[in-house]
N, C-alpha and C positions, 0 to 999 in steps of 0.2 A: 447483362447488356447485350444489345444487338451485335452480332459478329462484325457487321460492317463498321460499327463504331470502333471496334478494336483495330480493324484494319486502318481506318481513318487516323486514329490517334497514333498508331504505330508508324505509318508511312510519313505522316507529318513530322514526327519527332526524329525519325531516322534520317530524312532528307536534311533537316536542320543540323543534325549532328555531323553528317558527312560534309556539309558546306563549312561548318565551324571547324571541323577537323582539317580541311584544306587550308584554313587560315592559320591554324596552330602548327601544322606540319608541312606547309606548302613550299618550303624552301626559301622563305623570305630571309634575306641576308641583313642582319641588323648591324648598326653602326653605333659608336659611342653617343652620336648626336641623338639617336632615337631610342636610347635605352628605356626612358620613361614611357615613350610611346608604345614600345613593344611590351613592356610590362603591363600597361593598362589594357592592351589588346588581348593579351593572354588571360588576364584576370576576367575580362568580359567574356572571352570565349569559353573558359572553364565553367563560369557561372551558367552560361547558356547550356553547356553540355549536361551539367547537374540538373538543370531545370527540365530538360528533355527526358533525362533518365527517370526522374521522379514522376513525370507525367505518364510515361509508359507504364511504370509500376502501379501508379494510382488507377489508371484505366483498366489494367489487366486484372488486378485483384479486387476491383470494385464489385461488391455483391457476392464475393466468395466467402463462404462461411469459415469460421475459425477464430479463436480468441487471439492467436498470434497474428492473424491476418489483420484484425482490428488495430493492434498496436503498430503493425507495419504501415497501415493506411494513415494512422495519426502522424507517424514520423515523416513519410513521404509528402503528405499534404502540408505539413508545417514547412518543410523545405521548399515545396512548390510555391506556397504563398509568399515566403520570405525572399525568394530569389529576385523578384523584380526590385525589392528594396536594396538588395546588395548591388544590383546593376546600377541603380540610381546613385548609390553611395560611391561607386568607382567613378561614375561620370562626374559627380560633384568634385571629388578630390582631384581628378585629373584636370578638370577645367580650371580649378583654382591654381594648380601648378602652372598651367599655361599662362594664367593672368599675373601670377606673382612670383613664380619660381619656387614655391614651397607648398608642402602638403597642407590642405585646408584643415583637416581634423587634428593637426598638431598645433593649430593656433587656438587662441582663447575663444574666438567666435565659433571656430569649428567644433570645439568641445560642446558648446551650447547646442549646436546642430545635431550633435550625437544623442541628445536626450530623446527625441522622437524615435530614433532607432532603438535605443535601450528599452523604451516603453513597448515598442513593437515586439521586440524579442521576448519580453516578459509576457505579453499577451499570447504569443504563439506557444511559448513553453507551457503556459498554464492552461492552454486550450483543452487538453484531454480531461481536465477537471472542471473548468469553468464553461467550456463549450462556447466561449465568447467569439471565436473566429469561425468555427465550424464544429460539426458533430458527425461522428460515425455511428449510425443508428444500429439497431439490433440485427438488420439485414446486411450490415457492413457497407451501407451506402452513404455517400458524402452528402451532408446537408449544410448549406451556407448559414452563417450567422452574421451579426453586425460587423464583427471584427474582420471578416473577409473583405469588407469594403474599406474599412479604416486603414488597414496596412498599405494597400495600394495607393490610397489617397495621399499618404505621407510621401511616397515615392514621386507621385505627380507633382507635389509641392516642390520637392527637391529639383525635379526637372525644370519646372516653370521658373522658379527663382534664379536658378543658375543660367538658364537660357536668356532671361532678361539681362542679367549681368554681362553676358557675352555680347549681346546685341548692343548694349550701351557702350561697351568698350570699343566695339567695331565702329560705331557712329562717331565716337569722340576721337578715335586714334587717326593720326595722319600717316602712320607708318605702314608702308605697303606690305612688308613682310609679316607684321603682326596681324594685319587684316586678313591676309590670305591664310594664316595659320588658324585664325579663330573662326572664320566663316563655316568650315565644316562642322565645328563643335556647336555652332549656333543652331544647326538643323539636326543635331545628333538625336535629340529626344523625340522627334516627330514619330518615327516608327514605333518605338516602345509605348508611347502614349496612346496612339491610335489602336494598336493591337491589344494593349491591356484593357482599355475602356471597352473595346468591342467584346472581348472575352467576358467581362463583368456584366455587360448588358444582355448578352446572348448566351445563356447557360448551355453548356455542352459543346460550345465552339472552342477549339484550342488554337489560338493564333498568336498568343504572346511571344512564344519562342520564334515564330516567324518574324515578328517585329524585331526581336533581339538579333536574329540572324541577318536580317537586312541591314541593321545598324552596324554590326560587326564587319560584314562584308564591305559596306561603304567606307568604314573607318580604315579597313585594310587597304582598299584601293587608293584612298587619300594618302596613306603612308607611303605606298609605292610611288605615287605621284610626287610626293615631297622628296623621296630619295632621288628621283630622276632630276629634280630641279635644284638639288643641293650638292655642294662639293663635299665629298666624304672626308677629305683630308683637313680642310680648314674650317668646315662647318659653316661656310658662307654660301650665299646663293651662287649658282653657276652661270655660264654663258647663256644657256638655254632660257633660264629664268629672266636673265637680263633682257633678252630679246622680247620676251613676253611683256616685261615691264615697259619697254620702249613702244611696243605696239599699242598697249593700253594707253600710254601717254599721248601718242599720236591721235588716237581715237577721241580722247576726252579732254585734252589740254592744249589745244592749238593756240590758245591765247596766252599761254604761259611759256617763259623761257626755261630751257633745260641746260643745266651745267653738267659737264662731265670731267672728272679727273681720271687720268690714266696713270697708274703706278707700276713701275718695273724695278725688280731687285737688281742692284748693280753687281756684276761679276758673279752672278748666280751659277753659271756654268763652271767656273773655276772652283766654287765651293763644292759642287757635285763631284767634280774630277778629283779634287784633293782629299775631301773628307768623306765622300761616299753619298749615294742617293738618300740613304736614311737620314743623314745629317742635313741634306737639302730639304727633306720633308719637314724636319724640325724648324728650319728657317721659314718655310712657307707658313707653317702653323703660327709662328711667332708674329710674322707680319700680318697675317689675317686677323689675329687677336688684337694687335695694336690698332690696325686700321678700323676695325669694327668698333672697338672700345672708344677710340677717339671720336668717330662720327656720331655715336650714340650719345656721347657727352655734349656735343655741339648742337645736334638736331636729330630727334628720333625719326624724322621723315626721310632721312638720307638712305638711299639704296646702295648696298655694298655687295660686290661679287668678286669671285676669282674668275677672271675672264679666260684664263688658260695659261699653262706653264707658270711663269713667275710674274704674270701680269694681273693686276687688280683694277677694278673699275669702281668709281664713286660717282653716284648721280643724284641729282635733286632738282626740283623746279623752284622758280621764283626766288633765287638767291642773288647775292651781289659779289662783286669782286673781293670786297673785304672779307666776307665769310669764306670764300674759296681760299684766299691767302691764309686765313687763320687755320683752316683745315690742313693745308699743305705744311705750314710751319709747325703745327702741333704734332702732326704725324712724325716729322723729322726729329723734333725734340724728344718724343716718346721713344723713338727708335734709338736715339743716342743714350737715353736713360737705360734702356734694355742692355745696350752694349756695356755700360758701366757696371750694371748689376751682375751681368752674366760672367764677365771677365774671361771670355773664350779666346781661342787662338786666332780668331778673326773678328772683324767688325762688320756688322750688317749696315748697308746703306741702300737708299732707293732714289730713283729719279721720278719726279712727278710732273706731268703736264696737264693743262686744263684748257677748256674752251666752253663757251656758252652761246646760246642763240635760240631762235625759234625753229621748231621742226614740225613741218606739216606732212611729211612723208619719209619713206625709208632713204630716199636720196639725200634729204636734209640731214638725216641722222648719220649716214655714212660720212658726209662731209664734215659734220661736227666731230665725229670720232677721229677722223684723220687729222683735224686741227689739234685735238688733244694729244694725239700720238706724236705729231710733229713737235709740239711744245715739250713733250716728254723727252724726245730725242735731243732737243737743244739743251735741256736740263742735264741730260746724261753726258753730253759733250762738255758742258761747263764743269761738271763734277769730275770727269776724267782729267780735264786740263788742270784743275786746281790740285788734284792728287799728284799729278806728274810734277807740278811746280814745287809742291811740298817735299817731294823726294829728292829734288836737286840740292 
């Protein structure tokens, strides 16, 4: 092989390994929320590293004489052709987890989808005998066969079917958070598909790993963005994401009313002072879980965030006073159930205020937020008054 080709293959793969390595060891701080995200990223990254290493070995030993070289070339080329299928497998399984909360290949339908992968594995393992996928000739040069196109085709089908599922869910879903989480996955397969097809059409070009690397890098950046927009403690959206939600609402929904509920934990400072900050964090997690769970049961479109400190925000468009009252009442009831179940040294209680109206700009939003806050303060005063009367 021309020495320039060796340099081209080596540089391309080394650059991809370095970028992928930065994702693997770049100091990303994981949280419990993104444990599955981090696991998927690492699986994709290591798959890409393995792909690059096999490409380096295959290009370096191509045409080098020796019986053991032939065996080595068969092994690295089997791994090389199989890697895109593994990449697609991880994508399918992770996407299904995001859609349903469970691994796809542990379901009955998922096991059926494993059949093409099993067939591909058999094809690749038998290739040194059947030469169905490729052949290493007498000069130890790689020669493609039909199977070299069949195996990538299976991965393309996985990409396309899963992408269609994601797009359909995005179009049908009215939930802001779900849409934002699924949008990056819907474009996940673009780079691997383009790169893999290009490499098959133009023999000698090595770009599949470039597509993998771009996808992993994009995925990593999106995870960092999600971390910025999520509250690590409660696993809810944070204030920054809420402001993005409001800006999007102002731009696209001027003909809709927005309702806001502001929730504040009563006597939270006393809990922190008496039982410690760690116990205060436990309370915040409980309230976050209750508020999110309650809202999801009533309407999947409701936006929930931890606004800051012990304050939480609930927002939705085109609702009515009855639904607002239902949400407030159900949250209070669920908190009381939590108190009865936990039997702790203290009871948790919250004050909730609400307001709704049309917002065309940030000034309207600030006014609406202040109205909700004022209503919450009135509820807090009422709660404190009732508590004082009960103690008399």
